[in-house]
Structures are given as structure tokens and as C-alpha cells.
C-alpha positions in Angstrom: -36.5 2.6 -76.3 -33.0 2.1 -74.7 -31.4 3.1 -78.0 -33.5 6.2 -78.2 -32.4 7.1 -74.6 -28.7 6.5 -75.4 -29.1 8.7 -78.5 -30.6 11.5 -76.4 -27.7 11.2 -73.9 -25.1 11.4 -76.8 -26.9 14.5 -78.0 -26.8 16.1 -74.6 -23.1 15.3 -74.4 -22.5 17.2 -77.6 -24.6 20.2 -76.4 -22.8 20.5 -73.0 -21.6 24.0 -72.3 -18.2 24.6 -70.6 -18.4 26.1 -67.2 -15.8 28.6 -66.1 -15.2 28.3 -62.4 -14.1 31.4 -60.4 -10.5 31.6 -59.4 -8.5 34.1 -57.3 -5.6 33.6 -59.6 -7.6 35.1 -62.5 -8.5 38.2 -60.6 -5.0 38.5 -59.1 -2.5 36.8 -61.5 0.6 38.5 -59.9 2.3 36.0 -57.5 5.4 38.0 -56.8 6.1 41.7 -57.6 9.8 41.4 -57.5 12.3 42.3 -54.8 16.0 42.0 -54.0 15.8 38.2 -53.9 13.7 37.8 -57.0 14.0 40.8 -59.4 11.5 39.7 -62.1 7.8 39.6 -61.1 6.0 36.2 -61.2 2.6 36.1 -62.9 0.1 33.4 -63.9 -0.2 33.2 -67.6 -2.6 30.3 -68.0 -4.7 28.2 -65.7 -5.5 24.6 -66.7 -7.8 22.2 -64.9 -9.9 19.1 -65.3 -12.7 21.2 -67.0 -16.3 21.7 -66.0 -19.6 21.7 -67.9 -23.1 23.0 -66.9 -26.0 20.7 -66.2 -29.5 21.5 -65.0 -31.7 19.6 -62.6 -34.8 18.6 -64.6 -37.1 19.3 -61.7 -35.6 22.1 -59.6 -33.9 23.7 -62.6 -30.8 24.3 -60.6 -27.7 25.0 -62.7 -24.8 22.8 -61.5 -21.2 22.7 -62.6 -19.8 19.2 -62.8 -16.4 17.7 -64.0 -16.4 16.9 -67.7 -15.4 13.3 -67.2 -18.4 12.8 -64.9 -20.9 14.1 -67.4 -21.8 10.7 -69.0 -22.7 9.1 -65.7 -24.6 12.1 -64.5 -26.7 12.2 -67.7 -27.5 8.5 -67.2 -28.6 9.1 -63.6 -32.4 8.5 -63.1 -34.9 9.0 -60.4 -37.1 6.2 -59.0 -39.8 7.0 -61.5 -37.4 6.5 -64.4 -37.0 10.1 -65.4 -33.6 11.6 -66.0 -32.2 13.8 -63.2 -30.0 16.1 -65.3 -29.8 17.7 -68.7 -27.3 19.8 -70.6 -30.2 21.7 -72.2 -31.1 25.0 -70.4 -34.7 24.7 -69.4 -35.2 28.4 -69.5 -36.8 28.4 -66.1 -35.8 29.8 -62.7 -34.8 27.3 -60.1 -37.5 26.3 -57.6 -37.1 28.3 -54.4 -38.7 27.5 -51.1 -39.1 29.4 -47.8 -37.8 26.8 -45.3 -34.7 28.0 -43.4 -31.8 25.9 -42.3 -32.0 24.9 -38.7 -28.7 26.8 -38.2 -30.1 30.0 -39.7 -29.6 33.2 -37.8 -33.3 33.8 -37.5 -34.5 30.5 -36.2 -36.1 30.3 -32.7 -33.4 28.0 -31.3 -30.5 30.2 -32.5 -29.6 31.4 -28.9 -29.4 27.8 -27.7 -27.3 26.7 -30.7 -25.0 29.7 -30.0 -24.5 28.3 -26.5 -23.6 24.9 -28.1 -21.1 26.6 -30.4 -23.0 25.7 -33.6 -22.1 27.7 -36.7 -24.7 29.7 -38.7 -26.0 29.0 -42.2 -27.5 31.5 -44.6 -29.6 28.9 -46.5 -33.2 30.1 -46.4 -34.8 28.8 -49.6 -35.2 25.1 -48.9 -38.4 23.7 -50.5 -39.7 21.3 -47.9 -39.0 19.4 -44.6 -37.5 16.4 -46.4 -35.0 18.6 -48.3 -34.3 20.3 -45.0 -33.2 17.0 -43.4 -31.1 16.2 -46.5 -29.4 19.6 -46.2 -28.7 19.1 -42.5 -27.3 15.6 -43.1 -25.0 16.6 -46.0 -23.9 20.1 -44.9 -24.1 20.0 -41.1 -23.7 16.4 -40.2 -22.2 16.9 -36.7 -24.8 19.6 -35.7 -27.6 17.4 -37.1 -26.5 14.4 -35.0 -26.4 16.6 -31.8 -29.8 18.0 -32.6 -31.3 14.6 -33.1 -29.7 13.3 -29.9 -31.2 16.2 -28.0 -34.6 15.7 -29.6 -34.6 12.0 -28.7 -33.7 12.9 -25.0 -36.5 15.4 -24.9 -39.0 12.9 -26.2 -38.0 10.3 -23.6 -38.4 12.9 -20.8 -41.8 13.9 -22.1 -42.9 10.3 -22.3 -41.8 9.7 -18.7 -43.7 12.8 -17.6 -46.8 11.7 -19.4 -46.6 8.2 -17.8 -46.4 9.8 -14.4 -49.6 11.9 -15.2 -51.4 8.8 -16.3 -50.4 6.8 -13.2 -51.5 9.6 -10.9 -54.8 9.8 -12.8 -55.5 6.1 -12.3 -54.4 5.9 -8.6 -56.9 6.5 -5.6 -56.9 10.1 -4.5 -56.0 9.1 -0.9 -52.7 7.9 -2.2 -51.9 11.1 -4.1 -52.4 13.5 -1.2 -49.4 15.6 -0.7 -49.9 16.2 3.0 -50.4 13.0 5.1 -53.6 12.6 7.1 -52.8 13.5 10.7 -53.3 10.8 13.3 -56.2 11.1 15.8 -55.0 12.6 19.1 -54.6 10.3 22.1 -57.7 10.4 24.3 -57.0 11.1 28.0 -59.8 11.0 30.5 -60.0 13.8 33.1 -61.5 11.4 35.8 -59.3 10.4 38.6 -58.3 6.8 38.6 -59.2 4.8 41.7 -56.4 4.1 44.1 -54.8 0.8 43.6 -54.9 -1.6 46.5 -51.7 -2.8 48.0 -51.2 -6.4 47.7 -50.2 -8.3 50.8 -48.2 -11.4 50.7 -49.2 -14.0 53.3 -46.5 -15.9 55.0 
């Protein structure tokens, strides 16, 4: 079985299609038009690089350019279930697209708050699920993700304290929870005249 897998990998290596990466130098090959200092114009005749080839994710069908020298290791990469992650064979299917927006997307509910914190915006709006959303945040917006997580943890602690206070108040006697203290009874003063006190005489 291992030999069959290795044969498959070798076949995919042979079928790899070169990927031409975009370059500003190809669109604008003139580096210098010539002037009094340098009369002859300078242009780019040929661009050489490490070389890229196309691979496709075998589940999401995303088309990904990778460096040629990394192709063998990429093709040997497997998932937890043993299946290959990438192939050089075009699956002929459109990539899987979700509807989950990045937390830093312009249209999220917390955008105003994130603007106040100075967070950048992200146009990513086709994430497939919440797990992929977390992975996207960790890889693409690690600093913002850390700040969001710290803020979320602080909010949870505050809500836990408020809930504990509610539970404590619910279990305590009502007399201890009255906002206004019970007024003391007024001092009773009798309107009857007190009898005159007799003067004491000291015998000598």
C-alpha cells in the first residue's frame, strides 16, 4: 500500500503545472527612461525566481501556488484520517465557499467598537464555519484576536460576578436586602406632669 501511495505521489509530481505569479515588473518592465545622468533606458528583460506550481486542496478545492521545492513534502501531507491534503490534479470543482465573515469585516456588529480600538478591516466574508473563523483570526490577525479574547474573558468574569450577586441576593432574607433602613420607633414622651421632687435635708 505504501508503494502504491509513493507511486501516486511521483505521478502527481510529474503532472504538476507551473504557476506564474503576478509581478509589477512584468507589467512595467521599464526601470529608468533615461536622462542626463543615464542616457540609455533600463528595462527588465527576464525575471527568474524559485518557481511555483499549482496544487489543489482535496476537500475545499482551493487552488494554491507553492514553491516547487516544497511540492514533494506537500503532496505527502495527510490529514488525521489518513487522506492526502493536496493534489496536483485539477478536481474540476469550484472551491467551497461559506458565508461567515471575518470578525474584522466592515459589516460586523462590533465594527464601531473595533474602529475605536484601531483595528484594521478585513474583506474575508466566505469562511466556511466557526472553527475556520478562529483559524483565520489566529493566522491573519493574531494581535487583534488576542485583544478580542482578552476582552471576551473580562466580560465573562464580570457577568459571572453579577450572576453571583443575583444568586446571593435571592438566597438572603428580604429584611437584609431592603434598600431603605427601617426607621426607629419615636421616643415616647408622656404629657403628664411629673411630681415635684422633695428636697433632701441633711441632718447635722
